[in-house]
C-alpha positions, 0 to 999 in steps of 0.5 A, a space after each residue: 500500500 502506498 504512503 498516501 493511502 496509509 495516511 488516508 487511513 490515519 486521516 479517517 481516524 483523525 476525522 473520528 477524533 474531530 467528531 468525538 471531540 466536538 460531540 463531547 465538548 458540545 455535550 458538556 455545554 448543552 447537556 446530555 439531554 440535548 445530545 440524546 434528544 431530537 435536537 429540536 429548537 434553537 440549541 444553547 450557544 457553544 462555549 469557548 472550547 466546544 465552539 473552537 472544536 466545532 470550527 476546527 472540525 469544519 476546517 478539517 472537513 473543508 480540506 479533507 476531501 482535497 486530500 482524499 482525492 489527491 491520495 486516491 488519484 496518486 494511487 490510481 495513476 501510479 504517481 505515489 511516492 516522492 514529493 507526494 508522500 512527503 506532502 501527505 505526511 506534512 499535511 497529516 502532521 500539520 492537521 494533527 497539530 492544528 487540533 490542540 492549537 485551535 482548541 487551546 486558542 494558540 494564535 498565529 501558530 495555529 494559522 501556521 499549522 494550517 498553512 503548512 498543511 496546505 503546503 503538503 496538499 500543494 506538494 501532492 498536487 505538484 506530483 499529481 499534475 
């Protein structure tokens, strides 16, 4: 299996972590009754950490499909490896770092992690094209 596909598998675990973290922090803010119920009506606003977890998850889900498409495209076309594999690692490690940086409110470094992750995507794209 290619490096890019291996990291794709790990990225699915990272997606699950985003979902679980967001869900647990929202439940702490809104209560288990809200989480277990039909969630009708206007929910209570999210607190600081739950709101950040939600925004971090949304940010991940906006860029993740691009990574998935590139990882699969590289594997199918036989262009995996080299700069693409390095780019996949760069993307993944930056996305892992992004989660605590965002939730803890670390300014600038969080933005840097995002930019590094996008550099990883560009590295994969360069190999793909």
